[in-house]
Structure formats: structure tokens, C-alpha cells
PDB file of N, CA, C, O and CB in Angstrom:
ATOM      1  N   MET A   1      17.656  33.272  -7.424  1.00  0.00           N
ATOM      2  CA  MET A   1      17.255  32.083  -8.161  1.00  0.00           C
ATOM      3  C   MET A   1      16.275  31.238  -7.357  1.00  0.00           C
ATOM      4  O   MET A   1      15.447  30.546  -7.949  1.00  0.00           O
ATOM      5  CB  MET A   1      18.478  31.255  -8.533  1.00  0.00           C
ATOM      6  N   ALA A   2      16.341  31.270  -6.047  1.00  0.00           N
ATOM      7  CA  ALA A   2      15.441  30.480  -5.210  1.00  0.00           C
ATOM      8  C   ALA A   2      14.009  30.982  -5.278  1.00  0.00           C
ATOM      9  O   ALA A   2      13.084  30.251  -4.927  1.00  0.00           O
ATOM     10  CB  ALA A   2      15.918  30.494  -3.775  1.00  0.00           C
ATOM     11  N   ASP A   3      13.808  32.235  -5.730  1.00  0.00           N
ATOM     12  CA  ASP A   3      12.459  32.790  -5.803  1.00  0.00           C
ATOM     13  C   ASP A   3      11.627  32.169  -6.919  1.00  0.00           C
ATOM     14  O   ASP A   3      10.400  32.141  -6.820  1.00  0.00           O
ATOM     15  CB  ASP A   3      12.531  34.282  -5.998  1.00  0.00           C
ATOM     16  N   ASN A   4      12.258  31.676  -7.972  1.00  0.00           N
ATOM     17  CA  ASN A   4      11.500  31.122  -9.091  1.00  0.00           C
ATOM     18  C   ASN A   4      11.398  29.595  -9.047  1.00  0.00           C
ATOM     19  O   ASN A   4      10.951  28.991 -10.022  1.00  0.00           O
ATOM     20  CB  ASN A   4      12.134  31.549 -10.393  1.00  0.00           C
ATOM     21  N   VAL A   5      11.798  28.961  -7.953  1.00  0.00           N
ATOM     22  CA  VAL A   5      11.708  27.505  -7.816  1.00  0.00           C
ATOM     23  C   VAL A   5      10.296  27.139  -7.369  1.00  0.00           C
ATOM     24  O   VAL A   5       9.785  27.688  -6.392  1.00  0.00           O
ATOM     25  CB  VAL A   5      12.772  26.965  -6.802  1.00  0.00           C
ATOM     26  N   ILE A   6       9.684  26.231  -8.070  1.00  0.00           N
ATOM     27  CA  ILE A   6       8.337  25.772  -7.735  1.00  0.00           C
ATOM     28  C   ILE A   6       8.454  24.431  -7.018  1.00  0.00           C
ATOM     29  O   ILE A   6       9.032  23.482  -7.546  1.00  0.00           O
ATOM     30  CB  ILE A   6       7.440  25.651  -9.017  1.00  0.00           C
ATOM     31  N   ARG A   7       7.909  24.366  -5.833  1.00  0.00           N
ATOM     32  CA  ARG A   7       7.885  23.101  -5.094  1.00  0.00           C
ATOM     33  C   ARG A   7       6.838  22.193  -5.726  1.00  0.00           C
ATOM     34  O   ARG A   7       5.687  22.595  -5.896  1.00  0.00           O
ATOM     35  CB  ARG A   7       7.582  23.334  -3.574  1.00  0.00           C
ATOM     36  N   LEU A   8       7.225  20.999  -6.065  1.00  0.00           N
ATOM     37  CA  LEU A   8       6.316  20.089  -6.753  1.00  0.00           C
ATOM     38  C   LEU A   8       5.402  19.326  -5.799  1.00  0.00           C
ATOM     39  O   LEU A   8       4.256  19.030  -6.137  1.00  0.00           O
ATOM     40  CB  LEU A   8       7.106  19.113  -7.577  1.00  0.00           C
ATOM     41  N   LYS A   9       5.899  19.014  -4.629  1.00  0.00           N
ATOM     42  CA  LYS A   9       5.124  18.207  -3.686  1.00  0.00           C
ATOM     43  C   LYS A   9       5.071  18.910  -2.338  1.00  0.00           C
ATOM     44  O   LYS A   9       6.093  19.409  -1.866  1.00  0.00           O
ATOM     45  CB  LYS A   9       5.733  16.789  -3.536  1.00  0.00           C
ATOM     46  N   PRO A  10       3.903  18.961  -1.709  1.00  0.00           N
ATOM     47  CA  PRO A  10       3.821  19.626  -0.410  1.00  0.00           C
ATOM     48  C   PRO A  10       4.549  18.824   0.664  1.00  0.00           C
ATOM     49  O   PRO A  10       4.604  17.596   0.609  1.00  0.00           O
ATOM     50  CB  PRO A  10       2.357  19.834  -0.009  1.00  0.00           C
ATOM     51  N   THR A  11       5.105  19.535   1.640  1.00  0.00           N
ATOM     52  CA  THR A  11       5.765  18.869   2.753  1.00  0.00           C
ATOM     53  C   THR A  11       4.697  18.314   3.681  1.00  0.00           C
ATOM     54  O   THR A  11       3.811  19.043   4.127  1.00  0.00           O
ATOM     55  CB  THR A  11       6.717  19.839   3.513  1.00  0.00           C
ATOM     56  N   ARG A  12       4.781  17.052   3.962  1.00  0.00           N
ATOM     57  CA  ARG A  12       3.837  16.373   4.852  1.00  0.00           C
ATOM     58  C   ARG A  12       4.631  15.543   5.834  1.00  0.00           C
ATOM     59  O   ARG A  12       5.812  15.274   5.612  1.00  0.00           O
ATOM     60  CB  ARG A  12       2.828  15.484   4.056  1.00  0.00           C
ATOM     61  N   PRO A  13       3.996  15.134   6.918  1.00  0.00           N
ATOM     62  CA  PRO A  13       4.720  14.274   7.863  1.00  0.00           C
ATOM     63  C   PRO A  13       5.042  12.917   7.229  1.00  0.00           C
ATOM     64  O   PRO A  13       4.236  12.364   6.481  1.00  0.00           O
ATOM     65  CB  PRO A  13       3.892  14.075   9.152  1.00  0.00           C
ATOM     66  N   CYS A  14       6.202  12.404   7.532  1.00  0.00           N
ATOM     67  CA  CYS A  14       6.616  11.081   7.078  1.00  0.00           C
ATOM     68  C   CYS A  14       5.678  10.046   7.692  1.00  0.00           C
ATOM     69  O   CYS A  14       5.436  10.093   8.898  1.00  0.00           O
ATOM     70  CB  CYS A  14       8.106  10.789   7.460  1.00  0.00           C
ATOM     71  N   PRO A  15       5.141   9.112   6.905  1.00  0.00           N
ATOM     72  CA  PRO A  15       4.225   8.116   7.461  1.00  0.00           C
ATOM     73  C   PRO A  15       4.901   7.125   8.415  1.00  0.00           C
ATOM     74  O   PRO A  15       4.213   6.417   9.152  1.00  0.00           O
ATOM     75  CB  PRO A  15       3.573   7.358   6.340  1.00  0.00           C
ATOM     76  N   ILE A  16       6.228   7.066   8.412  1.00  0.00           N
ATOM     77  CA  ILE A  16       6.941   6.134   9.282  1.00  0.00           C
ATOM     78  C   ILE A  16       7.297   6.794  10.612  1.00  0.00           C
ATOM     79  O   ILE A  16       6.995   6.246  11.673  1.00  0.00           O
ATOM     80  CB  ILE A  16       8.210   5.621   8.590  1.00  0.00           C
ATOM     81  N   CYS A  17       7.940   7.974  10.567  1.00  0.00           N
ATOM     82  CA  CYS A  17       8.444   8.580  11.811  1.00  0.00           C
ATOM     83  C   CYS A  17       7.790   9.906  12.176  1.00  0.00           C
ATOM     84  O   CYS A  17       7.931  10.358  13.312  1.00  0.00           O
ATOM     85  CB  CYS A  17       9.916   8.787  11.701  1.00  0.00           C
ATOM     86  N   GLY A  18       7.081  10.540  11.251  1.00  0.00           N
ATOM     87  CA  GLY A  18       6.393  11.787  11.548  1.00  0.00           C
ATOM     88  C   GLY A  18       7.188  13.048  11.277  1.00  0.00           C
ATOM     89  O   GLY A  18       6.638  14.141  11.410  1.00  0.00           O
ATOM     90  N   LYS A  19       8.465  12.950  10.902  1.00  0.00           N
ATOM     91  CA  LYS A  19       9.261  14.134  10.564  1.00  0.00           C
ATOM     92  C   LYS A  19       8.777  14.696   9.231  1.00  0.00           C
ATOM     93  O   LYS A  19       8.132  13.973   8.472  1.00  0.00           O
ATOM     94  CB  LYS A  19      10.783  13.790  10.499  1.00  0.00           C
ATOM     95  N   PRO A  20       9.066  15.956   8.920  1.00  0.00           N
ATOM     96  CA  PRO A  20       8.661  16.521   7.621  1.00  0.00           C
ATOM     97  C   PRO A  20       9.301  15.752   6.457  1.00  0.00           C
ATOM     98  O   PRO A  20      10.472  15.378   6.522  1.00  0.00           O
ATOM     99  CB  PRO A  20       9.049  18.016   7.543  1.00  0.00           C
ATOM    100  N   SER A  21       8.537  15.525   5.412  1.00  0.00           N
ATOM    101  CA  SER A  21       9.054  14.787   4.252  1.00  0.00           C
ATOM    102  C   SER A  21      10.010  15.668   3.453  1.00  0.00           C
ATOM    103  O   SER A  21      10.000  16.892   3.578  1.00  0.00           O
ATOM    104  CB  SER A  21       7.892  14.296   3.349  1.00  0.00           C
ATOM    105  N   THR A  22      10.829  15.027   2.638  1.00  0.00           N
ATOM    106  CA  THR A  22      11.750  15.749   1.758  1.00  0.00           C
ATOM    107  C   THR A  22      11.364  15.488   0.313  1.00  0.00           C
ATOM    108  O   THR A  22      10.715  14.488   0.009  1.00  0.00           O
ATOM    109  CB  THR A  22      13.225  15.327   2.017  1.00  0.00           C
ATOM    110  N   GLN A  23      11.764  16.386  -0.575  1.00  0.00           N
ATOM    111  CA  GLN A  23      11.447  16.224  -1.991  1.00  0.00           C
ATOM    112  C   GLN A  23      12.116  14.980  -2.578  1.00  0.00           C
ATOM    113  O   GLN A  23      11.542  14.314  -3.440  1.00  0.00           O
ATOM    114  CB  GLN A  23      11.877  17.466  -2.772  1.00  0.00           C
ATOM    115  N   ALA A  24      13.312  14.672  -2.119  1.00  0.00           N
ATOM    116  CA  ALA A  24      14.067  13.543  -2.669  1.00  0.00           C
ATOM    117  C   ALA A  24      13.453  12.198  -2.295  1.00  0.00           C
ATOM    118  O   ALA A  24      13.597  11.231  -3.044  1.00  0.00           O
ATOM    119  CB  ALA A  24      15.505  13.597  -2.187  1.00  0.00           C
ATOM    120  N   HIS A  25      12.772  12.116  -1.152  1.00  0.00           N
ATOM    121  CA  HIS A  25      12.248  10.834  -0.671  1.00  0.00           C
ATOM    122  C   HIS A  25      10.739  10.862  -0.460  1.00  0.00           C
ATOM    123  O   HIS A  25      10.204  10.026   0.269  1.00  0.00           O
ATOM    124  CB  HIS A  25      12.932  10.448   0.624  1.00  0.00           C
ATOM    125  N   HIS A  26      10.053  11.801  -1.080  1.00  0.00           N
ATOM    126  CA  HIS A  26       8.615  12.002  -0.860  1.00  0.00           C
ATOM    127  C   HIS A  26       7.843  10.701  -1.007  1.00  0.00           C
ATOM    128  O   HIS A  26       8.087   9.993  -1.984  1.00  0.00           O
ATOM    129  CB  HIS A  26       8.067  13.041  -1.836  1.00  0.00           C
ATOM    130  N   PRO A  27       6.943  10.335  -0.127  1.00  0.00           N
ATOM    131  CA  PRO A  27       6.416  11.077   1.017  1.00  0.00           C
ATOM    132  C   PRO A  27       7.194  10.835   2.308  1.00  0.00           C
ATOM    133  O   PRO A  27       6.714  11.188   3.385  1.00  0.00           O
ATOM    134  CB  PRO A  27       4.977  10.713   1.232  1.00  0.00           C
ATOM    135  N   PHE A  28       8.361  10.254   2.225  1.00  0.00           N
ATOM    136  CA  PHE A  28       9.158   9.946   3.410  1.00  0.00           C
ATOM    137  C   PHE A  28      10.180  11.048   3.672  1.00  0.00           C
ATOM    138  O   PHE A  28      10.381  11.935   2.842  1.00  0.00           O
ATOM    139  CB  PHE A  28       9.867   8.592   3.247  1.00  0.00           C
ATOM    140  N   CYS A  29      10.824  10.979   4.844  1.00  0.00           N
ATOM    141  CA  CYS A  29      11.804  12.003   5.205  1.00  0.00           C
ATOM    142  C   CYS A  29      13.227  11.595   4.838  1.00  0.00           C
ATOM    143  O   CYS A  29      14.098  12.454   4.702  1.00  0.00           O
ATOM    144  CB  CYS A  29      11.725  12.298   6.689  1.00  0.00           C
ATOM    145  N   SER A  30      13.472  10.304   4.677  1.00  0.00           N
ATOM    146  CA  SER A  30      14.841   9.846   4.410  1.00  0.00           C
ATOM    147  C   SER A  30      14.819   8.492   3.717  1.00  0.00           C
ATOM    148  O   SER A  30      13.779   7.840   3.622  1.00  0.00           O
ATOM    149  CB  SER A  30      15.656   9.762   5.720  1.00  0.00           C
ATOM    150  N   GLY A  31      15.976   8.087   3.242  1.00  0.00           N
ATOM    151  CA  GLY A  31      16.107   6.762   2.644  1.00  0.00           C
ATOM    152  C   GLY A  31      15.868   5.657   3.654  1.00  0.00           C
ATOM    153  O   GLY A  31      15.404   4.575   3.295  1.00  0.00           O
ATOM    154  N   ARG A  32      16.181   5.919   4.915  1.00  0.00           N
ATOM    155  CA  ARG A  32      15.949   4.928   5.976  1.00  0.00           C
ATOM    156  C   ARG A  32      14.453   4.603   6.085  1.00  0.00           C
ATOM    157  O   ARG A  32      14.077   3.433   6.157  1.00  0.00           O
ATOM    158  CB  ARG A  32      16.488   5.453   7.341  1.00  0.00           C
ATOM    159  N   CYS A  33      13.605   5.633   6.096  1.00  0.00           N
ATOM    160  CA  CYS A  33      12.161   5.400   6.199  1.00  0.00           C
ATOM    161  C   CYS A  33      11.611   4.735   4.941  1.00  0.00           C
ATOM    162  O   CYS A  33      10.671   3.944   5.020  1.00  0.00           O
ATOM    163  CB  CYS A  33      11.427   6.719   6.453  1.00  0.00           C
ATOM    164  N   VAL A  34      12.190   5.050   3.779  1.00  0.00           N
ATOM    165  CA  VAL A  34      11.810   4.365   2.537  1.00  0.00           C
ATOM    166  C   VAL A  34      12.095   2.871   2.667  1.00  0.00           C
ATOM    167  O   VAL A  34      11.259   2.041   2.311  1.00  0.00           O
ATOM    168  CB  VAL A  34      12.573   4.960   1.316  1.00  0.00           C
ATOM    169  N   ASP A  35      13.283   2.532   3.180  1.00  0.00           N
ATOM    170  CA  ASP A  35      13.664   1.128   3.346  1.00  0.00           C
ATOM    171  C   ASP A  35      12.784   0.416   4.371  1.00  0.00           C
ATOM    172  O   ASP A  35      12.450  -0.755   4.187  1.00  0.00           O
ATOM    173  CB  ASP A  35      15.126   1.029   3.764  1.00  0.00           C
ATOM    174  N   ILE A  36      12.406   1.102   5.442  1.00  0.00           N
ATOM    175  CA  ILE A  36      11.522   0.505   6.448  1.00  0.00           C
ATOM    176  C   ILE A  36      10.180   0.181   5.816  1.00  0.00           C
ATOM    177  O   ILE A  36       9.638  -0.901   6.039  1.00  0.00           O
ATOM    178  CB  ILE A  36      11.335   1.454   7.661  1.00  0.00           C
ATOM    179  N   ASP A  37       9.633   1.108   5.027  1.00  0.00           N
ATOM    180  CA  ASP A  37       8.344   0.877   4.373  1.00  0.00           C
ATOM    181  C   ASP A  37       8.423  -0.278   3.385  1.00  0.00           C
ATOM    182  O   ASP A  37       7.524  -1.118   3.340  1.00  0.00           O
ATOM    183  CB  ASP A  37       7.876   2.143   3.658  1.00  0.00           C
ATOM    184  N   LEU A  38       9.492  -0.329   2.591  1.00  0.00           N
ATOM    185  CA  LEU A  38       9.670  -1.428   1.640  1.00  0.00           C
ATOM    186  C   LEU A  38       9.762  -2.767   2.371  1.00  0.00           C
ATOM    187  O   LEU A  38       9.180  -3.758   1.930  1.00  0.00           O
ATOM    188  CB  LEU A  38      10.931  -1.201   0.786  1.00  0.00           C
ATOM    189  N   SER A  39      10.480  -2.796   3.468  1.00  0.00           N
ATOM    190  CA  SER A  39      10.602  -4.019   4.259  1.00  0.00           C
ATOM    191  C   SER A  39       9.241  -4.483   4.782  1.00  0.00           C
ATOM    192  O   SER A  39       8.951  -5.679   4.807  1.00  0.00           O
ATOM    193  CB  SER A  39      11.565  -3.800   5.427  1.00  0.00           C
ATOM    194  N   ARG A  40       8.424  -3.537   5.192  1.00  0.00           N
ATOM    195  CA  ARG A  40       7.075  -3.897   5.665  1.00  0.00           C
ATOM    196  C   ARG A  40       6.231  -4.483   4.550  1.00  0.00           C
ATOM    197  O   ARG A  40       5.495  -5.446   4.767  1.00  0.00           O
ATOM    198  CB  ARG A  40       6.369  -2.675   6.252  1.00  0.00           C
ATOM    199  N   TRP A  41       6.334  -3.901   3.339  1.00  0.00           N
ATOM    200  CA  TRP A  41       5.596  -4.450   2.196  1.00  0.00           C
ATOM    201  C   TRP A  41       6.067  -5.871   1.867  1.00  0.00           C
ATOM    202  O   TRP A  41       5.253  -6.768   1.649  1.00  0.00           O
ATOM    203  CB  TRP A  41       5.764  -3.537   0.962  1.00  0.00           C
ATOM    204  N   LEU A  42       7.376  -6.063   1.835  1.00  0.00           N
ATOM    205  CA  LEU A  42       7.921  -7.360   1.440  1.00  0.00           C
ATOM    206  C   LEU A  42       7.684  -8.441   2.488  1.00  0.00           C
ATOM    207  O   LEU A  42       7.602  -9.620   2.145  1.00  0.00           O
ATOM    208  CB  LEU A  42       9.400  -7.234   1.173  1.00  0.00           C
ATOM    209  N   SER A  43       7.571  -8.060   3.755  1.00  0.00           N
ATOM    210  CA  SER A  43       7.342  -9.052   4.814  1.00  0.00           C
ATOM    211  C   SER A  43       5.860  -9.386   4.981  1.00  0.00           C
ATOM    212  O   SER A  43       5.513 -10.314   5.711  1.00  0.00           O
ATOM    213  CB  SER A  43       7.902  -8.542   6.138  1.00  0.00           C
ATOM    214  N   GLY A  44       4.988  -8.637   4.309  1.00  0.00           N
ATOM    215  CA  GLY A  44       3.554  -8.907   4.421  1.00  0.00           C
ATOM    216  C   GLY A  44       2.904  -8.206   5.600  1.00  0.00           C
ATOM    217  O   GLY A  44       1.812  -8.597   6.013  1.00  0.00           O
ATOM    218  N   ALA A  45       3.541  -7.182   6.156  1.00  0.00           N
ATOM    219  CA  ALA A  45       2.975  -6.466   7.300  1.00  0.00           C
ATOM    220  C   ALA A  45       1.747  -5.647   6.889  1.00  0.00           C
ATOM    221  O   ALA A  45       0.847  -5.437   7.702  1.00  0.00           O
ATOM    222  CB  ALA A  45       4.034  -5.550   7.930  1.00  0.00           C
ATOM    223  N   TYR A  46       1.703  -5.183   5.639  1.00  0.00           N
ATOM    224  CA  TYR A  46       0.547  -4.442   5.143  1.00  0.00           C
ATOM    225  C   TYR A  46      -0.397  -5.441   4.487  1.00  0.00           C
ATOM    226  O   TYR A  46      -0.157  -5.888   3.365  1.00  0.00           O
ATOM    227  CB  TYR A  46       0.974  -3.312   4.135  1.00  0.00           C
ATOM    228  N   VAL A  47      -1.468  -5.788   5.186  1.00  0.00           N
ATOM    229  CA  VAL A  47      -2.399  -6.798   4.696  1.00  0.00           C
ATOM    230  C   VAL A  47      -3.814  -6.270   4.842  1.00  0.00           C
ATOM    231  O   VAL A  47      -4.146  -5.659   5.857  1.00  0.00           O
ATOM    232  CB  VAL A  47      -2.227  -8.141   5.458  1.00  0.00           C
ATOM    233  N   ILE A  48      -4.639  -6.496   3.854  1.00  0.00           N
ATOM    234  CA  ILE A  48      -6.045  -6.163   3.946  1.00  0.00           C
ATOM    235  C   ILE A  48      -6.762  -7.400   4.480  1.00  0.00           C
ATOM    236  O   ILE A  48      -6.710  -8.459   3.854  1.00  0.00           O
ATOM    237  CB  ILE A  48      -6.625  -5.704   2.556  1.00  0.00           C
ATOM    238  N   PRO A  49      -7.432  -7.283   5.628  1.00  0.00           N
ATOM    239  CA  PRO A  49      -8.106  -8.455   6.192  1.00  0.00           C
ATOM    240  C   PRO A  49      -9.225  -8.941   5.271  1.00  0.00           C
ATOM    241  O   PRO A  49     -10.000  -8.144   4.742  1.00  0.00           O
ATOM    242  CB  PRO A  49      -8.673  -8.128   7.584  1.00  0.00           C
ATOM    243  N   ALA A  50      -9.295 -10.236   5.093  1.00  0.00           N
ATOM    244  CA  ALA A  50     -10.336 -10.837   4.263  1.00  0.00           C
ATOM    245  C   ALA A  50     -10.565 -12.273   4.716  1.00  0.00           C
ATOM    246  O   ALA A  50      -9.732 -12.867   5.401  1.00  0.00           O
ATOM    247  CB  ALA A  50      -9.951 -10.787   2.756  1.00  0.00           C
ATOM    248  N   GLU A  51     -11.692 -12.806   4.326  1.00  0.00           N
ATOM    249  CA  GLU A  51     -11.994 -14.194   4.647  1.00  0.00           C
ATOM    250  C   GLU A  51     -11.394 -15.089   3.564  1.00  0.00           C
ATOM    251  O   GLU A  51     -11.454 -14.743   2.384  1.00  0.00           O
ATOM    252  CB  GLU A  51     -13.533 -14.420   4.773  1.00  0.00           C
ATOM    253  N   PRO A  52     -10.821 -16.225   3.939  1.00  0.00           N
ATOM    254  CA  PRO A  52     -10.256 -17.123   2.921  1.00  0.00           C
ATOM    255  C   PRO A  52     -11.354 -17.700   2.027  1.00  0.00           C
ATOM    256  O   PRO A  52     -12.467 -17.974   2.475  1.00  0.00           O
ATOM    257  CB  PRO A  52      -9.466 -18.265   3.590  1.00  0.00           C
ATOM    258  N   VAL A  53     -11.012 -17.873   0.774  1.00  0.00           N
ATOM    259  CA  VAL A  53     -11.943 -18.448  -0.194  1.00  0.00           C
ATOM    260  C   VAL A  53     -11.777 -19.956  -0.160  1.00  0.00           C
ATOM    261  O   VAL A  53     -10.659 -20.464  -0.248  1.00  0.00           O
ATOM    262  CB  VAL A  53     -11.701 -17.884  -1.636  1.00  0.00           C
ATOM    263  N   GLY A  54     -12.892 -20.678  -0.032  1.00  0.00           N
ATOM    264  CA  GLY A  54     -12.842 -22.131   0.003  1.00  0.00           C
ATOM    265  C   GLY A  54     -12.557 -22.717  -1.365  1.00  0.00           C
ATOM    266  O   GLY A  54     -12.721 -22.034  -2.376  1.00  0.00           O
ATOM    267  N   ASP A  55     -12.132 -23.971  -1.414  1.00  0.00           N
ATOM    268  CA  ASP A  55     -11.831 -24.632  -2.682  1.00  0.00           C
ATOM    269  C   ASP A  55     -13.083 -24.816  -3.535  1.00  0.00           C
ATOM    270  O   ASP A  55     -12.996 -24.775  -4.763  1.00  0.00           O
ATOM    271  CB  ASP A  55     -11.176 -25.984  -2.425  1.00  0.00           C
ATOM    272  N   ASP A  56     -14.241 -25.017  -2.916  1.00  0.00           N
ATOM    273  CA  ASP A  56     -15.476 -25.214  -3.671  1.00  0.00           C
ATOM    274  C   ASP A  56     -15.855 -23.966  -4.457  1.00  0.00           C
ATOM    275  O   ASP A  56     -16.409 -24.076  -5.550  1.00  0.00           O
ATOM    276  CB  ASP A  56     -16.612 -25.601  -2.732  1.00  0.00           C
ATOM    277  N   ASP A  57     -15.566 -22.784  -3.923  1.00  0.00           N
ATOM    278  CA  ASP A  57     -15.922 -21.539  -4.591  1.00  0.00           C
ATOM    279  C   ASP A  57     -14.999 -21.234  -5.768  1.00  0.00           C
ATOM    280  O   ASP A  57     -15.396 -20.515  -6.685  1.00  0.00           O
ATOM    281  CB  ASP A  57     -15.889 -20.393  -3.601  1.00  0.00           C
ATOM    282  N   ALA A  58     -13.796 -21.757  -5.764  1.00  0.00           N
ATOM    283  CA  ALA A  58     -12.813 -21.392  -6.775  1.00  0.00           C
ATOM    284  C   ALA A  58     -12.756 -22.365  -7.957  1.00  0.00           C
ATOM    285  O   ALA A  58     -11.992 -22.135  -8.894  1.00  0.00           O
ATOM    286  CB  ALA A  58     -11.461 -21.301  -6.142  1.00  0.00           C
ATOM    287  N   ASP A  59     -13.538 -23.439  -7.937  1.00  0.00           N
ATOM    288  CA  ASP A  59     -13.452 -24.464  -8.981  1.00  0.00           C
ATOM    289  C   ASP A  59     -14.057 -24.023 -10.305  1.00  0.00           C
ATOM    290  O   ASP A  59     -13.592 -24.473 -11.352  1.00  0.00           O
ATOM    291  CB  ASP A  59     -14.135 -25.720  -8.519  1.00  0.00           C
ATOM    292  N   GLY A  60     -15.050 -23.182 -10.308  1.00  0.00           N
ATOM    293  CA  GLY A  60     -15.668 -22.781 -11.553  1.00  0.00           C
ATOM    294  C   GLY A  60     -17.048 -22.226 -11.306  1.00  0.00           C
ATOM    295  O   GLY A  60     -17.372 -21.832 -10.186  1.00  0.00           O
ATOM    296  N   PRO A  61     -17.873 -22.189 -12.353  1.00  0.00           N
ATOM    297  CA  PRO A  61     -19.223 -21.619 -12.206  1.00  0.00           C
ATOM    298  C   PRO A  61     -20.082 -22.516 -11.301  1.00  0.00           C
ATOM    299  O   PRO A  61     -19.847 -23.720 -11.203  1.00  0.00           O
ATOM    300  CB  PRO A  61     -19.902 -21.449 -13.603  1.00  0.00           C
ATOM    301  N   PRO A  62     -21.072 -21.915 -10.650  1.00  0.00           N
ATOM    302  CA  PRO A  62     -21.932 -22.717  -9.775  1.00  0.00           C
ATOM    303  C   PRO A  62     -22.759 -23.724 -10.569  1.00  0.00           C
ATOM    304  O   PRO A  62     -23.192 -23.441 -11.687  1.00  0.00           O
ATOM    305  CB  PRO A  62     -22.859 -21.809  -8.966  1.00  0.00           C
ATOM    306  N   VAL A  63     -22.970 -24.878  -9.993  1.00  0.00           N
ATOM    307  CA  VAL A  63     -23.749 -25.940 -10.612  1.00  0.00           C
ATOM    308  C   VAL A  63     -25.173 -25.850 -10.098  1.00  0.00           C
ATOM    309  O   VAL A  63     -25.378 -25.823  -8.885  1.00  0.00           O
ATOM    310  CB  VAL A  63     -23.137 -27.341 -10.320  1.00  0.00           C
ATOM    311  N   PRO A  64     -26.181 -25.801 -10.993  1.00  0.00           N
ATOM    312  CA  PRO A  64     -27.583 -25.698 -10.544  1.00  0.00           C
ATOM    313  C   PRO A  64     -28.018 -26.993  -9.836  1.00  0.00           C
ATOM    314  O   PRO A  64     -27.532 -28.084 -10.137  1.00  0.00           O
ATOM    315  CB  PRO A  64     -28.525 -25.403 -11.755  1.00  0.00           C
ATOM    316  N   ASP A  65     -28.940 -26.831  -8.898  1.00  0.00           N
ATOM    317  CA  ASP A  65     -29.478 -27.999  -8.189  1.00  0.00           C
ATOM    318  C   ASP A  65     -30.321 -28.829  -9.151  1.00  0.00           C
ATOM    319  O   ASP A  65     -30.977 -28.284 -10.039  1.00  0.00           O
ATOM    320  CB  ASP A  65     -30.326 -27.562  -6.953  1.00  0.00           C
ATOM    321  N   GLU A  66     -30.301 -30.153  -8.973  1.00  0.00           N
ATOM    322  CA  GLU A  66     -31.047 -31.051  -9.876  1.00  0.00           C
ATOM    323  C   GLU A  66     -32.523 -31.104  -9.509  1.00  0.00           C
ATOM    324  O   GLU A  66     -33.325 -31.607 -10.296  1.00  0.00           O
ATOM    325  CB  GLU A  66     -30.451 -32.468  -9.838  1.00  0.00           C
ATOM    326  N   ASP A  67     -32.909 -30.604  -8.342  1.00  0.00           N
ATOM    327  CA  ASP A  67     -34.297 -30.668  -7.902  1.00  0.00           C
ATOM    328  C   ASP A  67     -35.151 -29.523  -8.465  1.00  0.00           C
ATOM    329  O   ASP A  67     -36.332 -29.445  -8.127  1.00  0.00           O
ATOM    330  CB  ASP A  67     -34.352 -30.650  -6.388  1.00  0.00           C
ATOM    331  N   GLU A  68     -34.621 -28.652  -9.287  1.00  0.00           N
ATOM    332  CA  GLU A  68     -35.341 -27.491  -9.786  1.00  0.00           C
ATOM    333  C   GLU A  68     -36.121 -27.753 -11.063  1.00  0.00           C
ATOM    334  O   GLU A  68     -36.408 -26.782 -11.763  1.00  0.00           O
ATOM    335  CB  GLU A  68     -34.388 -26.380 -10.017  1.00  0.00           C
ATOM    336  N   ASP A  69     -36.484 -28.950 -11.426  1.00  0.00           N
ATOM    337  CA  ASP A  69     -37.215 -29.246 -12.669  1.00  0.00           C
ATOM    338  C   ASP A  69     -38.624 -28.827 -12.617  1.00  0.00           C
ATOM    339  O   ASP A  69     -39.359 -29.012 -13.587  1.00  0.00           O
ATOM    340  CB  ASP A  69     -37.162 -30.684 -12.981  1.00  0.00           C
TER     341      ASP A  69
END
């Protein structure tokens, strides 16, 4: 029966610890690594660096200069 089983996801290293991933916790190797990743997301550890937007930029459309007549 094991000969006709199709693996749905390739085994890859766990992004947290590097052990081979399991089908039940893909792409992680265990529930522990799943929880570690979730904790990192919830704590804000995964952040894309960006410059803060000033209040002047967020108020609305740009106002044309009055000297352009």
C-alpha cells in the first residue's frame, strides 16, 4: 500500500531549526517550530524595513502651489 502513496509536499529543511520538514507541519518539522514562527509573527519580529510616512503626506491629495498662475 505504501507504493501507491503520493507525497504532496517535498521535504525541505525547517525554516526555524533546519531539520527535515514533516507532512503534518509543512514547512516546519514539528508543532514546536510552528509555535515559534507564530510567536515571531505576533511579536512583530518579522518586519519589512520602511521609512515612516509623515502626517502631511497622509492628509489627502497634494495641494498645487499658488504661484503657478
